[in-house]
C-alpha positions in Angstrom: 0.0 0.0 0.0 1.4 3.4 -1.0 2.1 5.9 1.7 0.3 9.1 1.3 2.6 12.0 0.7 1.9 15.2 2.7 0.4 18.0 0.6 1.8 21.4 1.4 0.0 24.6 0.2 2.7 27.3 -0.3 1.7 31.0 -0.4 3.9 31.9 -3.4 3.0 35.6 -3.1 4.0 36.2 0.5 7.3 37.7 1.5 9.8 40.4 0.5 11.3 38.2 -2.2 8.1 36.6 -3.6 7.5 35.0 -5.9 11.0 34.2 -7.2 12.6 33.0 -4.0 9.4 31.2 -2.9 9.2 29.3 -6.2 12.9 28.4 -6.1 12.6 27.0 -2.5 9.4 25.2 -3.4 11.0 23.6 -6.5 13.8 22.2 -4.3 11.3 20.9 -1.8 9.3 19.1 -4.5 12.6 17.5 -5.7 14.1 16.5 -2.3 11.2 16.0 0.1 8.6 13.3 0.1 5.8 15.9 -0.3 3.5 17.3 -3.0 3.5 21.1 -3.4 0.5 23.2 -4.2 1.8 26.6 -5.3 -0.8 29.3 -4.6 -0.6 32.7 -6.4 -1.0 34.7 -9.5 -0.6 32.4 -12.6 0.6 35.4 -14.7 3.6 35.8 -12.4 4.2 32.2 -11.5 4.0 30.5 -14.9 7.1 32.2 -16.4 9.1 31.1 -13.4 7.8 27.5 -13.5 8.3 27.2 -17.3 12.0 27.3 -16.8 11.9 24.0 -14.8 10.5 20.5 -15.0 8.2 20.1 -12.0 5.2 18.2 -10.6 3.8 21.1 -8.6 0.1 22.0 -8.8 -0.6 25.7 -9.5 -3.6 27.0 -7.6 -4.8 30.5 -8.8 -5.1 33.4 -6.4 -5.3 36.9 -7.8 -4.8 39.0 -4.7 -2.0 39.6 -2.2 -2.2 41.1 1.3 0.6 43.7 1.7 2.7 44.0 4.8 1.2 47.3 5.8 -2.4 46.3 5.7 -4.6 45.6 8.8 -5.1 41.8 8.7 -8.9 41.4 9.3 -9.8 44.3 7.0 -7.5 43.0 4.3 -8.9 39.5 4.5 -12.5 40.8 4.2 -11.5 43.1 1.3 -9.5 40.5 -0.5 -11.3 37.1 -0.4 -9.0 35.8 -3.2 -5.8 36.6 -1.4 -3.1 33.9 -1.7 -3.0 33.3 2.1 -6.7 32.8 2.2 -6.8 30.4 -0.7 -3.9 28.4 0.7 -5.6 28.2 4.1 -8.9 27.1 2.5 -7.0 24.2 0.8 -6.2 22.9 4.3 -9.7 23.6 5.6 -11.2 21.7 2.7 -8.8 18.7 3.0 -7.0 19.4 -0.3 -3.8 20.2 1.6 -2.3 19.0 4.8 -0.4 22.1 5.7 0.2 25.7 4.7 3.4 27.8 4.6 3.6 31.6 4.2 6.4 34.1 4.5 3.9 37.0 4.0 2.0 39.1 6.5 2.2 37.3 9.9 -1.0 38.9 11.3 -2.9 38.0 8.1 -1.7 34.4 8.2 -2.7 34.0 11.9 -6.1 35.7 11.3 -6.7 33.5 8.2 -5.8 30.4 10.2 -8.2 31.3 13.0 -11.0 32.2 10.6 -10.6 29.2 8.2 -9.2 26.5 10.5 -10.4 27.5 14.0 -8.7 27.1 17.4 -8.0 23.9 19.2 -10.6 23.4 21.9 -9.3 24.8 25.2 -6.9 27.3 23.6 -7.9 31.0 23.5 -4.9 32.2 21.4 -2.5 30.4 19.1 1.2 31.0 19.5 4.2 30.9 17.1 6.8 28.6 18.5 10.4 28.5 17.2 13.4 26.3 18.3 16.6 28.1 19.2 20.1 26.6 19.7 21.5 26.4 23.2 24.9 26.2 24.8 24.4 22.4 25.2 25.2 20.2 22.2 22.2 18.8 20.3 19.7 20.6 22.5 17.4 23.4 21.5 14.8 25.5 23.4 11.3 26.1 22.2 10.4 29.8 22.5 6.8 30.9 22.2 5.1 33.2 21.4 7.4 35.0 18.9 4.9 37.2 17.2 1.3 36.1 17.1 0.1 38.0 20.2 1.6 41.4 21.0 -0.4 41.6 24.2 -1.1 38.6 26.4 -3.2 37.8 29.5 -1.7 35.5 32.1 -4.0 32.6 31.0 -2.6 32.8 27.4 0.9 32.4 28.7 -0.3 29.4 30.7 -1.8 27.9 27.6 1.4 28.5 25.6 3.4 26.6 28.3 1.0 23.7 28.0 1.2 23.6 24.2 5.0 23.9 24.3 5.3 21.2 26.8 3.0 18.8 24.8 4.9 19.6 21.6 8.2 18.9 23.3 6.9 15.6 24.7 5.2 14.2 21.7 7.4 15.5 18.9 10.8 16.2 20.4 10.7 13.2 22.7 11.4 15.1 25.9 9.8 13.1 28.8 9.3 16.0 31.2 10.1 19.4 29.5 11.3 22.1 31.8 9.2 25.3 31.3 10.4 28.8 32.1 8.7 32.2 32.0 10.8 34.9 30.4 11.2 37.7 33.0 13.6 40.3 34.3 14.5 38.4 37.4 14.3 35.0 39.0 12.1 35.9 41.9 8.3 35.2 41.7 7.5 38.9 42.5 9.6 40.3 39.6 8.1 41.7 36.4 4.9 43.5 35.5 1.5 42.5 36.6 1.0 40.0 33.8 4.3 38.3 34.6 3.5 38.0 38.3 0.0 36.6 37.7 1.3 34.2 35.0 4.0 32.9 37.4 1.2 32.0 39.8 -0.8 30.2 37.2 2.2 28.3 35.9 3.4 27.3 39.3 -0.1 25.9 40.0 -0.4 24.0 36.7 0.1 20.3 37.3 0.3 19.5 33.6 3.7 21.1 33.2 7.1 21.1 34.9 7.4 24.8 35.7 10.9 25.6 37.0 10.5 29.4 37.4 11.5 32.6 35.7 14.1 32.6 32.9 16.1 35.8 32.5 17.2 36.8 29.0 20.7 35.3 29.4 19.2 32.0 30.5 17.0 31.3 27.5 19.8 29.6 25.5 21.7 28.2 28.5 20.2 24.7 28.0 18.4 24.8 31.4 15.0 25.1 29.8 13.2 23.1 27.1 10.3 25.6 26.8 10.3 29.4 27.5 7.1 31.4 27.2 6.6 35.1 26.7 4.3 37.5 24.9 4.7 37.9 21.2 6.1 41.5 21.4 9.0 40.5 23.6 9.4 37.1 21.9 9.7 38.6 18.4 12.3 41.1 19.5 14.3 38.3 21.3 14.1 36.1 18.2 15.3 38.7 15.8 18.1 39.8 18.2 19.2 36.2 18.4 19.2 35.8 14.6 21.2 39.0 14.2 23.7 38.1 16.9 24.2 34.7 15.3 25.2 36.4 12.1 27.6 38.6 14.0 29.3 35.5 15.5 29.6 33.8 12.1 31.1 37.0 10.6 33.5 37.4 13.5 34.8 33.9 13.0 35.2 34.6 9.3 37.1 37.8 10.0 39.3 36.8 12.9 40.2 33.1 12.4 42.3 33.6 9.2 44.5 36.3 10.8 48.2 35.6 11.0 50.1 32.5 9.9 48.4 30.3 12.4 45.0 31.2 11.1 46.0 30.7 7.5 47.3 27.2 8.3 44.5 26.2 10.6 41.4 27.5 9.0 41.4 25.0 6.1 41.5 22.3 8.7 38.5 23.8 10.5 36.2 24.3 7.5 33.9 21.4 8.6 33.7 22.8 12.2 32.9 26.3 10.9 30.2 24.9 8.6 28.5 23.2 11.6 28.7 26.4 13.7 27.0 28.3 10.9 24.3 25.6 10.6 23.6 25.9 14.3 23.3 29.7 14.2 21.8 30.4 10.8 18.1 31.1 10.9 17.8 29.9 7.3 18.5 26.4 8.5 15.2 26.6 10.5 13.2 28.5 7.9 10.0 29.0 9.8 8.0 28.5 12.9 4.8 26.5 13.7 1.6 28.3 14.6 0.5 26.1 17.5 -3.1 26.1 18.7 -5.0 26.1 15.4 -6.8 23.1 13.8 -4.2 22.6 11.0 -0.5 22.7 10.4 0.6 26.3 9.6 4.2 27.4 9.3 5.1 31.1 9.4 8.3 32.1 7.6 10.4 35.3 7.8 9.3 38.1 5.5 12.8 38.3 4.2 13.0 34.5 3.4 15.2 33.4 0.6 15.0 30.0 -1.1 17.0 28.0 1.6 14.6 29.3 4.3 11.6 28.4 2.1 12.9 24.9 1.6 13.5 24.4 5.3 10.1 25.8 6.3 8.4 23.4 3.9 10.5 20.6 5.4 9.2 21.7 8.9 5.6 21.6 7.6 6.1 18.2 6.1 7.6 16.8 9.3 4.7 18.3 11.4 2.2 16.5 9.2 4.0 13.2 9.3 4.4 13.5 13.1 0.7 14.3 13.6 1.4 17.5 15.6 -2.1 18.9 15.4 -3.8 15.6 16.3 -1.4 15.1 19.3 -2.1 18.6 20.6 -5.8 18.2 20.1 -5.9 14.9 22.0 -3.7 16.1 24.9 -5.3 19.5 25.3 -8.8 18.1 24.9 -8.2 15.4 27.5 -6.8 17.9 30.0 -9.7 20.3 29.3 -12.3 17.6 29.8 -10.6 16.4 33.0 -10.5 19.9 34.4 -14.1 20.5 33.5 -13.3 23.5 31.3 
C-alpha cells in the first residue's frame, strides 16, 4: 500500500522576495522531500518562473495579495481571493495537509483562525520556534514570537501547555522544563501580567514549571520551553538571529588572521560549517503556529530559497508526526478532565 505524501500549500506571493525565492525553494522541496507542493498565487507571475523547470507542482490560482502594511482582518475581508486565504482554504477543505507563508504574519494568523479554527481549550494560538542552546544537540522552544503582541496570564499558561505537549510528543522530551521569560528569578519580579502568569504556571500540574528565565538563561540549556508574549518574543528572536550572524562574521574575519590562522582555517572548515548551521536562521526556515486546527508554518518576510525549503520541510515533518492531532488529543483530554 502506497504511503500518502503530505500535501503542502505554499503561499507563493507572501514575503519580500516573492514569488521568485518562494518558487525556487518550493521547487527544491518538491525534488528533495517526500511531499507534494500546491503553489498558490497569480498564474501570470508564476507560470514564467515555472516554465524554466521541470516540475510536478500544482498551481492554484489566487489573484490578490495582502501587503505587509495592511490591517489583517480588514484586508482578509476586502481580498477574499488573497493567496494566504486560498492556501488556508485548501487545508480547511482537506485538499492540503499544511500551509506555509512568508507573508503578513498577522494575516496568516487571522486566516488560520477564521478558516481552520482554534484547538478546543486554547484561547490564542502562538508561534513557536526552536533556538540553539549552549548544550550540544539541545534546543529550546520559544513561544510566542509574534502572534500575540499583548497577552493575558492565561494565554501564557496555555502557551506553556502547548509547548510542553509539543516537546513531549514531537521532540521526545519526557518532562520538558518550562520557564517564564522575565527580568529576574524571583516570583515577584516583572509586570502584573508576569507575576500573575507565574502564579498560574506554578499551580499548573500538567507542566514542569521551573521558574522565571532571564534573558541570558534562554539559551543556557536549562530550559526546554520558554514562554513570553509575542512582542518580547519577536524582539528576542530577531536579536538572536542578528547576533548569530555577528558571531559567524567574527569567526570569518578573525580566524584567518596571522600565519596560524592561514594554516588552521582550512582544517576547521567542517567545524565552521557546523557552527554556521547551528546559528543560521535559514536552517530553520519558519515557525509553527500552535493552537489552530491545522499545520501552519510562518516564515520570515525576508526569506530566501533556503529558508523556504527548510520551512516546507518543517511543515512536512509536522504533518508526518501528527502534531495537530497530538495537541488536540492532549489539550482536549486535559480540558475535559479539568471541566473547562
